N, C-alpha and C positions, 0 to 999 in steps of 0.2 A: 900866760902865767900857770902852771900847774899847779896844782893840790891834788894829794894825794889823800884816798879816802878809806878809812877802815871798816869793815860791816856792810858794805854793800854786794848783795849775792842776786839779784836778781833783777829783771826788767821791771817789778813795781820798786824795788828802790829807786830807780833812774828815774821812773814815772815821778814819784814823792819827791825830789831832790829838784827835778826838774820845775815842776809845779810854784814850787818854794821859790824859786830861784826868780822864776816869772813874775808872782805874785811881789817880789821885791826888788823890783827893777835890777838885776844882776845877770848881765849878759854872757853865755858861757854855753860849752859842753861836757854835758856827764858821759862820759866813758866806762861800761860796766867792763868791758876786757881790759882797762886800763887799771881799773878802780880808782879813777880820778875825774877831778870836773878840771877845764881849761878854760880858764877866765878871761876876757876881753879886755876888762879893765884891772890893773893890779890893785889900785885903789880902794878895790871892793873886798880885796883879801880877808880883811877881820869881819867882815861882815859876813862873808860866806861860812870862814869856820864856824863863828855865832849862830849861824843858820843849821850848817851840819849839826853841831851839838846838839841845837834844837828837836833837831829830827832823830838820834839817838848815833851819829855817828862819828868816828876822830875824821878829823883833818892833822897832813904834815904837809911840809913843804919839801 
C-alpha cells in the first residue's frame, strides 16, 4: 500500500520516518525519490498517518 508523504526533503527525513516506523513495529519502505511510504500491512495505514503527523509530515493516499 502506497502512502504519499508531503514535507520529506532529505535523507534525514527518511531516517526519522524509518526509525519511528521500526520503533512502532510498522513494516515498510520509505522512498525519498517518490515522496512516499510503501507499507507491507494495509491495516497499519491509520497508525502510519498518525505517526507521520506526529513527525510533522502530511500523508495522503
